N, C-alpha and C positions, 0 to 999 in steps of 0.2 A: 504494500500500500504506500502511495506517495503522499507525503505530508505537504500541506500548503506552506509556502515561504512567506513570511510577513513582509509588508512593504518596507518596514523600518525596524531595526533592532531596538529592543528595549534599552533605554538610556542613551540612545544616539541622538545627536542634535536634530531638531525638527526642521532646521533651515539648512540651505546649502552653504558651502564655504564662501566666506566673504572675499572679495577681491579688492585689494587696496590699490589706489592709483599711485603712480610713481611720484606725483607731486606731494601727496599726503605722506608717503613714506619718507621723502626727502625732508619735509618739515619736521616730522617726528624724530628722525635721526639727528638732524641739526640741533633740535631742542635737547636731545639726550646727550649730546657731546659737549654741551656747555659745562664748564667746570662747576662742580657742586650739584649738578642735576641728579635727581633721584629717578633712575631708569625705571624702577618698579612702579613708582607712582605715575609716571608718564604712561607706561603701558596700561595700567589699570584704568586711567582716565579715558583712553580711547577704546578700551574693551578687548585688549589682547593680553597674552601672558608675557611676562618679562623675557622669557627665553626667546619668544618670537622677535621681540624688539632687538635683543642682543644678536640674533641671527641676521636681521636686516642690517644692523650696524656692521657686523663682520663682513657680510657680502659687499656692502658699499665701500668699506675700507680696502678690501681686496681688489675691487674694480677700480679704485682710485677716484671714486665719485666724491668722497669726502676725505679730509685729512685731519688728523688729531694734532693740535698745536699745543706744545707745552707752554704753560703760562707760569710765570714766577709770581708768587703772592707778594703783595706790597708789604714790605717790612718797614715798620715805623718803630724806631727804638723808644719813642716816647710812650707808645701804647703797649708796652711789654706786659703780657698777662701770665708769663710763666712764673711758677712759684719761686720765692726767694728764701734762701736759708740764712738764718741770722744766728751767729755764734758770738757769745760774750765770753771773753777771756780776760779776767781781771777787770779793768775798766775800759777795755777796748772792744768795740763792736765790729764784727766782721760780717758783711753781707755778701752772699754769693748766689748767683743764679743756680737753679737746681741742676742745670746741665753742665756745671763746672766739672773739669777733670779732677778726679779724686787725688791723683798725684800732686797736682798743682795746689789743691786745697790743703793737703798735708804739709807742703813746704811753707805755705803762708802761716799755718797754725804753729809750726815749729819756730818760724821767725818771730811771731808774736810772743810766744812763750819765753823766748830767749831775751826779750826786752826787760 
């Protein structure tokens, strides 16, 4: 006996695959390449999965349609937000950036102690 084949499998999407125009893809790819852009949020906003957007980007980069430009963040020494270490030795206060080299800090501490 031959069983009837359903028109659509249970759980399958009810609509056909969407086709995205090249213009829309280019806009979305360009938006996703902006430094600091959240690719997952951009993909969700247009209704696709992040992996699909990453695939679009990969293909566009391979074809040379877009280029990733390395941008240097603006560094302003006045607006330093990194933590500062403050050490008090006797009456002397030593302030150092948290990224200071440990060897250099040891030399400074030895010099202060010898005073």
